[in-house]
N, C-alpha and C positions, 0 to 999 in steps of 0.2 A: 399775443404771440402766435397762438394757434390759428387765429384768423389770417394773419399775415402769411403763415406757412401754407395754409390752404389756398390763399390767393395766388401765391407763387406757383404752387403745384398746378392749379387751374390754368394759369397763364402759360406755363411750360407745356402742359398737355395740349392746350389750344394751339400753340405754335407748331407742335409736332403734327397735329392733324392738318393744319393749314399747309405746311410744307409737303406733307404726304400727298395732299390733293393736287398741288401744283406738279409734283413729280409724276403722279399718275396721269396727268394731262398729256404726257408723251408716250404712255403705254401702248397706244394704238400702233405705234411704229414697229416694235418687234412682232406684234401679233400679225400685222399685215405682211411683214417681211417673211415670216414663217409660212404664211399662206402662199406667197409668191415663190417660195423655195420648195414647195411641194407638199405642205401640210395644210390642206384646206379645212374649212369649217372649224370644228372643235379640236381637231388633231393638234394644231399648234398650241392651243391652251393646255391640252393634255400633256404635251411635251414640256412646257414651261412649268406646270405645277408638279409634274413628276420630278423634275430637276430640283424644285424647291423642297419637296419631301425628302429627297436624297440628302440635300444639304443639311436639313434640320434633323434628320434621323439620329445622328449621334447624340445630340442634345436631348431628344425625346427618350432615348434609351437610358441616358444618365439620369433623367428626371422622371423615370417611369413611375416611381412611387407617387409623385404629385399628380400624374395623370390618372392613376388608379383611385386616388382619393377624391378627385374632382367628381362632382355630381353629374348625373346623366343629362340634366337640363343644361348645365353649363357647357358640357362637351358638345351637346347637340346644337346649342346656340352658336358656338364658335364655328363648328363645322358648317352650319347653315349660312353663316356669313361668308365662308369660303365658297360655298355653292353659288351664292349670290354674285360674288366677284367673278366666278367662272362664267356664269351666264353673261355678265357684263363684258367680259373679255371676248367671248365668242361673238357677241353682237357686233363688234367692230368689223368683223369679216363681212357681215350682211347688211350694213347700214352706214349712213354718213356719220362721221365722228361727232359733230356738234349735236345732231339730233339724238344720237344714242346717249351722249352724256347728259343732255337736258332731260330726257325721259327718265334716266336713272336718278337724277337729282330732284325728283319729286319726293325724295325720302323724308324731308321735314313734314310734309303733309301726312304721309302714312304714319310717321312716328308719333305725331300729335294725336291722330285718331286711335292708334293702338294704346298710347298712354292713357287716354281718357276712357275708352270703352272696354279695354281689356285689363289694364293695370289699375284703373280707378284713380289716376292722378288728376289733380286739378288742372283745368284748361282755362287760361285767361282769355278774355274776350278777343284780344288782338290775334290770338292764335286761330280762333274761328275765322276771323277775317282772312288770315293767311291761307287757310285751307281753301276758301272760296276763290281767292286770287290765284292760287296755284292751279286749281282745277280749271279756272278760266284760261290761264296760260296754256294748259295742256290742250284745251279745246281749240283755241286759236292756232296753236302750233300745228296740230294734226289736221286741221281743216284748211290750211293755207292754200292748198291747190284746188279748193272748191268742193272737195269730197267730204264725206261724213268724217267726223273727228275720231277716227280709229287708227291705230298703228297700221302702216301699209306694208310692212315686211316682217319676216321672222326676226330680224335683228331688232326692230323697234319693239316687238312683243317681248323679246328676251330682256331688253333693257328696262322696260316697264316692270316686268316680273322681278328682275334683279333688285330694283329699288325697293319694292315691297318686301322681298325676302330679307334685304339688308336691314330694313327698319325693324322687322320682327327679331332678327338676330341681335341687333344692338340693344334692344330692350331686354332680351334674355341675358346678354353679356353683362349689362349694367346691374341687373338685379340678382344674378346667380353666380357669375364667374369670379373666382379668385385665383385663376391660373396666372402664372408669371408670363411675361411677354414671349419668351422662347417656346414654352409649351403651347401657348395660344397660337403662335405662328405655325407650329407643326400641325395642330388639329385643324387650323384654318386651311392650310395648304392641302392637307389630306382630304378635307371635305370638298375642296375645289377640284382636286384630282379625280375623285370618285365621280363627281358630277360631270366633268369633262369627258372622262372615258365612257360614261353611260351615253352622253349625247353624241359623241364622235361618230360611231357607226350608223346612228340614226340619220345624221345630217349629210355625211359624205362617206363614200367607200374608203376602206383602208388603202392608202397610197402604196404603190409598189416600191420596195426598198431600192431596187436597182436604178430607179429614176431619180433618186435623191442625192444631193451633194451633202453627204453626212457630216463632214468636218465643220463647214460654216453653219449648218443647221443646228448641230449640237452645241456649237459655241453660242449662238444667239439664244437658244433655249436655256442653256445653263446660266448664262449671264442674266437673262431676264428673270429666271426663277430665283437666283441668289439675291439679286438687287431689289426687284420689285416685290416678290412674294415672300422672301425670307427676311431681309433686313427692314424694308419699309413697313411690312405688315407687323413685324414684332414691335416696332415703335408705335404703330397705330393701335395695336392691342393694348399696350401699356396706357396709352392716352384714353382709349374708349371707355375703360372702366372708371375713369376719373371725371367724365363729363356726361351731361345729359345726352340721350340719343339725338334729340333735335339739334343741339349745339354741334355735335359731330357732323350732322348732315349739312349745316350751314357752312362750317369751316371747310369741309371737303369741297365746297363749291368753287374753291380756287382752281379746281380741275376743269371747270366749265370754261373759264377764260383761257387757260393755257391750252386746253384741247381744241377749242374753236379757232384760236389764233394759229396754232401749229398746223391744224388741218387745212386752213385757208392758205397758209404760206407754203406748205410742203406737198399738199395733195390737191390744191385747187378747189377745195370744197367750200362753197359760200352759201349762206342762208338767204332766203327770200325775205322781203320786208315783213310779211305777216309771221314768218317763222322767227324772225328777230323779235317782233313784238311779243309773241307767245313765250319765247325763251326769256325775254326780259321780265314778263309777269311771273314766271317760275322763280326767277332769282329774287324778285321783290317779295314773293311769298316766303322765301327763306329768311329774308331780313325781317319781315314782319313777325315771323314765327319766333325768332330768338329775341326780339325787342322787349317783350314783357319781362324776361329774365334780367336783362340789363337794367330796366327801369326799377325793378324791385330792389336790386342791389344798390342802385344809386340812391334810392329813397332811404334805405337802411343806413347809409353812410352819412346822411345829413344830421 
């Protein structure tokens, strides 16, 4: 009975992560909308995450005892996850949607390396193959125009760093955090807000208030903060502590397909043949990375 219950929890958590990834595939739309409305660079992300913190603040006050009891590593891990998402959010302003998403979704590679060399977790042989395939995909994708395989814009660098930070964060969340989803979402949004407000003046000057259309701007920021950063992140935090970091990474890859298709359809952004090949290898790496887990479970059930 316990095994069946655990299996149902794993399935439900996996479904939440999968749906969250697909939903975040459309997140670039409000980020770029805010940039076009007068909040360039990280200022749009700062406005969105500030709105999320305001929405979640009453819950955080009501549950302040749980936040005080949480360990510093747990709080830092959740806040670092928020900072990673903030970098990812800002990257959409400075790069092509599909490339930003694919660079971010090298997370299974980083998660496996961290699990093996930092946490001391066992690494099946297929996951080593996954690392090699993922890094090969990264090389092909970044050298598609004949240049050295390096990120070519600040947005691409931020996306790559965001994926690495998210892998570190999910490892800490899994091993140390027992925060409920609501408190986790608040700490997550607070970490993102701090990161965004630190980055914002570095990347772009503060926009003049008289040049902004405040009503629609506030509406987009508030809706994005409440829906993407409060509601969906709370659900993601609930699921993340119940799944391996690598599994979280692979399930969130639903965002790759939704983001690439939506960017091609709505923004006219298309990938070159070599970029598609490199991106395909990144996705294959994610599948290979999670495959040994499924195989072990299948063999145990025989």
